[in-house]
C-alpha positions in Angstrom: 27.4 -4.7 -19.6 28.3 -7.7 -17.5 25.4 -10.1 -17.2 23.8 -10.4 -13.7 20.4 -11.4 -12.6 18.5 -8.3 -11.6 16.3 -8.6 -8.5 13.1 -6.6 -8.5 12.1 -5.2 -5.1 8.4 -4.3 -5.2 7.5 -1.4 -2.8 3.8 -0.9 -3.9 2.7 -1.7 -0.4 5.2 0.7 1.2 6.1 3.7 -1.1 2.7 3.3 -2.7 1.1 3.9 0.7 1.9 7.6 0.3 -0.2 7.8 -2.8 -3.3 6.3 -1.1 -2.9 8.3 2.1 -1.8 5.2 4.0 -5.2 3.5 3.6 -4.3 0.0 2.4 -6.6 -2.5 4.1 -5.6 -6.0 5.1 -7.7 -7.5 2.3 -6.0 -5.2 -0.3 -2.6 -6.1 1.1 -3.4 -9.8 0.8 -4.5 -9.4 -2.8 -1.6 -7.3 -3.9 1.1 -9.3 -2.1 -0.4 -12.6 -3.1 -0.5 -11.5 -6.8 3.1 -10.1 -6.7 4.3 -13.3 -5.0 3.4 -15.2 -8.2 5.3 -12.9 -10.5 8.9 -13.8 -9.7 9.5 -10.6 -7.7 12.4 -11.1 -5.3 11.4 -8.9 -2.4 8.0 -7.5 -1.5 8.0 -4.5 0.9 5.0 -3.7 3.2 4.9 -0.9 5.8 3.8 2.6 6.4 5.2 4.9 3.7 7.7 6.3 6.2 8.6 2.9 7.6 7.3 0.9 10.5 5.5 3.1 13.2 5.5 6.0 10.7 1.8 6.4 11.4 1.7 9.8 13.1 0.5 13.4 12.8 3.8 14.4 11.2 3.8 11.7 8.5 0.1 10.8 8.1 -1.9 8.2 10.1 -2.4 4.7 8.7 -6.0 3.7 8.4 -5.2 0.2 9.6 -2.6 -1.1 12.1 0.5 -1.7 10.1 1.5 -4.8 12.0 -1.8 -6.3 10.9 -0.9 -5.4 7.3 2.5 -7.0 7.7 0.8 -10.1 9.1 -1.7 -10.1 6.2 1.2 -10.0 3.7 3.0 -12.8 5.4 0.0 -15.1 4.9 0.3 -15.0 1.2 4.0 -14.4 0.5 5.4 -17.9 -0.2 8.1 -17.4 -2.8 9.5 -13.8 -2.3 11.1 -12.4 0.8 8.9 -10.0 2.9 10.4 -6.7 3.7 9.8 -3.6 5.8 11.3 -0.1 5.8 12.7 1.3 9.1 13.8 4.9 9.6 15.9 5.2 12.8 14.3 7.7 15.1 10.9 6.6 13.9 11.1 2.8 14.1 12.9 1.1 16.9 14.6 -2.2 17.4 11.5 -3.3 19.5 9.3 -2.4 16.5 11.7 -4.4 14.3 11.3 -7.4 16.6 7.5 -7.1 16.4 7.6 -6.9 12.6 9.7 -10.0 12.5 7.2 -11.9 14.7 4.5 -10.9 12.2 6.4 -12.2 9.2 9.0 -9.7 8.0 12.3 -11.2 7.0 14.1 -8.3 5.3 14.6 -4.8 6.8 15.7 -1.8 4.8 17.2 0.7 7.3 16.8 4.1 5.7 18.8 7.1 6.7 19.6 10.5 5.1 22.5 10.0 2.7 25.1 11.4 5.2 23.8 9.8 8.4 24.4 6.0 8.0 25.8 5.8 11.5 22.3 6.3 12.9 21.4 2.9 11.4 24.3 0.8 12.6 22.5 -0.7 15.6 19.4 -1.5 13.6 21.4 -3.4 10.9 23.2 -5.3 13.6 20.0 -6.2 15.5 18.4 -7.4 12.3 21.4 -9.7 11.5 21.2 -11.1 15.0 17.5 -12.0 14.3 18.5 -13.8 11.1 17.0 -11.1 8.9 18.4 -9.8 5.6 19.5 -6.2 6.3 19.8 -3.5 3.7 21.4 -0.1 4.2 19.1 2.4 2.4 20.6 5.9 1.7 18.0 8.5 0.9 18.2 11.8 -1.0 21.4 10.8 -2.7 21.4 13.9 -5.0 22.6 15.8 -1.9 25.9 13.9 -1.7 28.8 13.2 -4.0 29.7 9.7 -5.2 32.7 9.7 -2.8 30.6 10.7 0.2 28.0 8.1 -0.6 30.7 5.4 -0.8 32.0 6.5 2.6 28.5 6.2 4.1 27.8 2.9 2.3 30.9 1.4 3.9 29.5 2.2 7.4 26.5 0.1 6.5 28.7 -2.6 5.0 30.8 -2.8 8.1 27.7 -3.1 10.3 26.7 -6.2 8.3 24.4 -5.0 5.6 23.6 -7.5 2.8 23.4 -4.8 0.2 23.2 -1.0 -0.2 20.3 0.8 -1.7 20.7 4.2 -3.2 17.4 6.2 -3.3 16.8 9.2 -5.5 14.1 10.3 -3.1 13.5 13.6 -4.9 13.5 12.2 -8.4 16.2 14.8 -9.1 19.0 12.9 -10.7 19.8 12.6 -14.4 21.0 9.2 -15.8 24.7 10.3 -15.7 24.4 11.3 -12.1 22.9 7.8 -11.3 25.7 6.1 -13.2 28.4 8.0 -11.3 26.9 7.2 -7.9 26.1 3.5 -8.5 29.5 2.9 -10.2 31.4 4.4 -7.2 29.7 1.9 -4.8 29.9 -1.1 -7.1 33.6 -0.5 -7.4 34.2 0.3 -3.8 32.1 -2.2 -1.9 32.1 -6.0 -1.4 28.3 -6.3 -1.3 25.7 -5.7 -4.0 24.1 -2.3 -4.8 20.5 -1.4 -5.5 18.6 1.7 -6.7 15.3 3.3 -5.9 14.0 5.8 -8.5 11.2 8.5 -8.3 9.6 9.6 -11.5 9.2 13.4 -10.8 11.2 14.2 -14.0 9.9 11.2 -15.9 13.3 9.5 -15.6 12.6 6.6 -13.3 12.9 3.9 -16.0 15.9 5.6 -17.6 17.6 6.0 -14.3 16.9 2.4 -13.3 18.5 1.3 -16.6 21.5 3.5 -15.9 21.8 1.9 -12.5 21.8 -1.6 -13.9 24.3 -0.7 -16.6 26.6 0.7 -13.8 26.3 -2.6 -11.9 23.3 -2.4 -9.6 21.5 -5.7 -9.1 18.5 -4.7 -7.0 16.0 -2.3 -8.5 12.9 -0.9 -6.7 9.6 -0.8 -8.6 5.9 -0.4 -7.9 2.8 -1.4 -9.8 1.5 1.4 -11.9 4.4 3.5 -10.5 2.4 4.0 -7.3 4.4 6.1 -4.9 5.2 9.4 -3.3 5.5 12.4 -5.6 5.0 11.4 -9.2 5.6 7.8 -8.1 8.3 5.2 -8.5 9.7 3.2 -11.4 6.7 1.4 -12.9 7.5 -2.3 -12.5 5.5 -3.7 -15.4 7.1 -1.2 -17.7 10.6 -1.9 -16.5 10.0 -5.6 -16.8 9.1 -5.2 -20.4 12.0 -2.9 -21.1 14.5 -5.3 -19.5 12.9 -8.2 -21.5 13.7 -6.1 -24.7 17.2 -5.6 -23.4 17.8 -9.2 -22.6 18.2 -8.5 -18.9 17.3 -11.4 -16.6 14.9 -10.4 -13.9 13.0 -13.7 -13.3 9.8 -11.7 -13.4 6.9 -12.9 -15.5 6.0 -9.9 -17.6 2.3 -10.9 -18.1 1.7 -11.6 -14.5 3.1 -8.3 -13.2 1.0 -6.5 -15.8 -2.1 -8.3 -14.6 -1.4 -7.4 -10.9 -1.0 -3.8 -11.9 -4.1 -3.6 -14.1 -6.5 -5.8 -12.2 -5.6 -5.4 -8.6 -3.7 -2.2 -8.0 -5.2 0.2 -10.6 -8.8 -0.2 -9.3 -7.9 0.9 -5.8 -5.8 3.9 -6.8 -7.2 7.2 -5.6 -5.9 9.1 -8.7 -3.8 8.3 -11.8 0.0 8.4 -11.0 0.9 11.2 -13.4 3.5 13.9 -13.5 1.5 17.0 -12.5 3.1 20.4 -11.9 3.8 20.0 -8.2 5.5 16.6 -8.5 7.5 17.9 -11.5 8.7 20.7 -9.2 9.7 18.2 -6.5 12.2 16.8 -9.0 13.3 20.2 -10.3 13.9 21.6 -6.8 15.3 18.4 -5.2 12.6 18.0 -2.6 11.7 14.8 -0.8 8.9 13.1 -2.8 6.7 12.3 0.2 6.4 16.1 0.9 3.9 16.4 -2.0 0.5 15.9 -0.3 1.6 17.9 2.7 2.6 20.7 0.4 -0.8 20.7 -1.4 -2.5 21.0 2.0 -0.3 23.8 3.2 -0.7 25.7 -0.1 -4.5 25.4 0.2 -4.5 26.5 3.8 -2.4 29.6 3.2 -3.6 30.5 -0.3 -0.2 29.8 -2.0 1.0 28.3 -5.2 2.5 24.9 -4.2 5.4 25.5 -6.6 6.6 28.4 -4.5 6.6 26.3 -1.4 8.5 23.5 -3.1 11.2 25.9 -4.5 11.7 27.4 -1.1 12.0 23.9 0.5 14.6 23.0 -2.1 16.5 26.2 -1.3 16.5 25.3 2.3 17.7 21.8 1.5 14.9 20.1 3.6 15.2 16.4 4.0 12.9 13.5 5.0 11.7 13.9 8.5 11.2 17.6 8.2 7.6 17.5 7.0 6.6 19.8 9.9 8.6 22.5 8.3 6.3 22.6 5.3 3.7 24.5 7.3 6.3 26.8 8.7 7.7 27.7 5.3 4.1 28.2 3.9 3.3 30.5 6.8 6.4 32.5 6.2 5.8 32.9 2.5 2.2 33.9 3.2 3.4 36.8 5.3 5.5 38.3 2.5 
């Protein structure tokens, strides 16, 4: 494996927002972001779990105004770059401008893996503001390596600084990650990153596979906090990479301390692979569907596994959370 420095992108305050029902307070954001900033993390992401202005009936309301949370993070981030997520159709360029005023300097523009063209204007707008812009392709198990390369080139041509591949369902096996990352590393002129979910307990293994295939940006969260069964656990991956001799610039003790002393005490439940998250990975369903599925199963007296399998059969993607109730209702009528 050719030696490159690996940049950790911590998304505890974004993907982790799903796991706490979008309830992070400004004080908690300051404590977590401030702690992470001292670890050597390259980028710290903070926004609603579904990106800026994601607070809604469909995705779940934030307990606090997310621009206030972004501002809170910017007060304490001195060494890392501060990032937000933006899903075109949810967040707008005007929202991006407001986030920039509140301290965001990196935007990750997230689209379904076959719809990169919907994010072109957002990438271009970010670059005009002087921001680092990332093309973020979600649900990558639903497209071939060749198709993903085609879509990544759209982001590259728009001015993206790197491309992030997201296994949003936690569905991929290491060999699948290798094939997808390798295709982009060989076919692009910009770096490649990877975002893992742990629904099949493969987040660390898949992140290793991504790095061995040439990825140089890896998404992590403290304690693995995130949608579904969570994300790649940052303090674990830091230790694994230390064992492997991979340079991350991350202080292993400091990231462990942030996870154990700051993040763990505010977690609403342990981030473990329960049956429903396992089925997310098995069926290839978007990880943030989990809590919505639990609620629909309770409302209609169903087994959440049956709902998830049906959602997988229908190839539902991020943004179709409203269909969970429809599917549950239809199953309840059988």
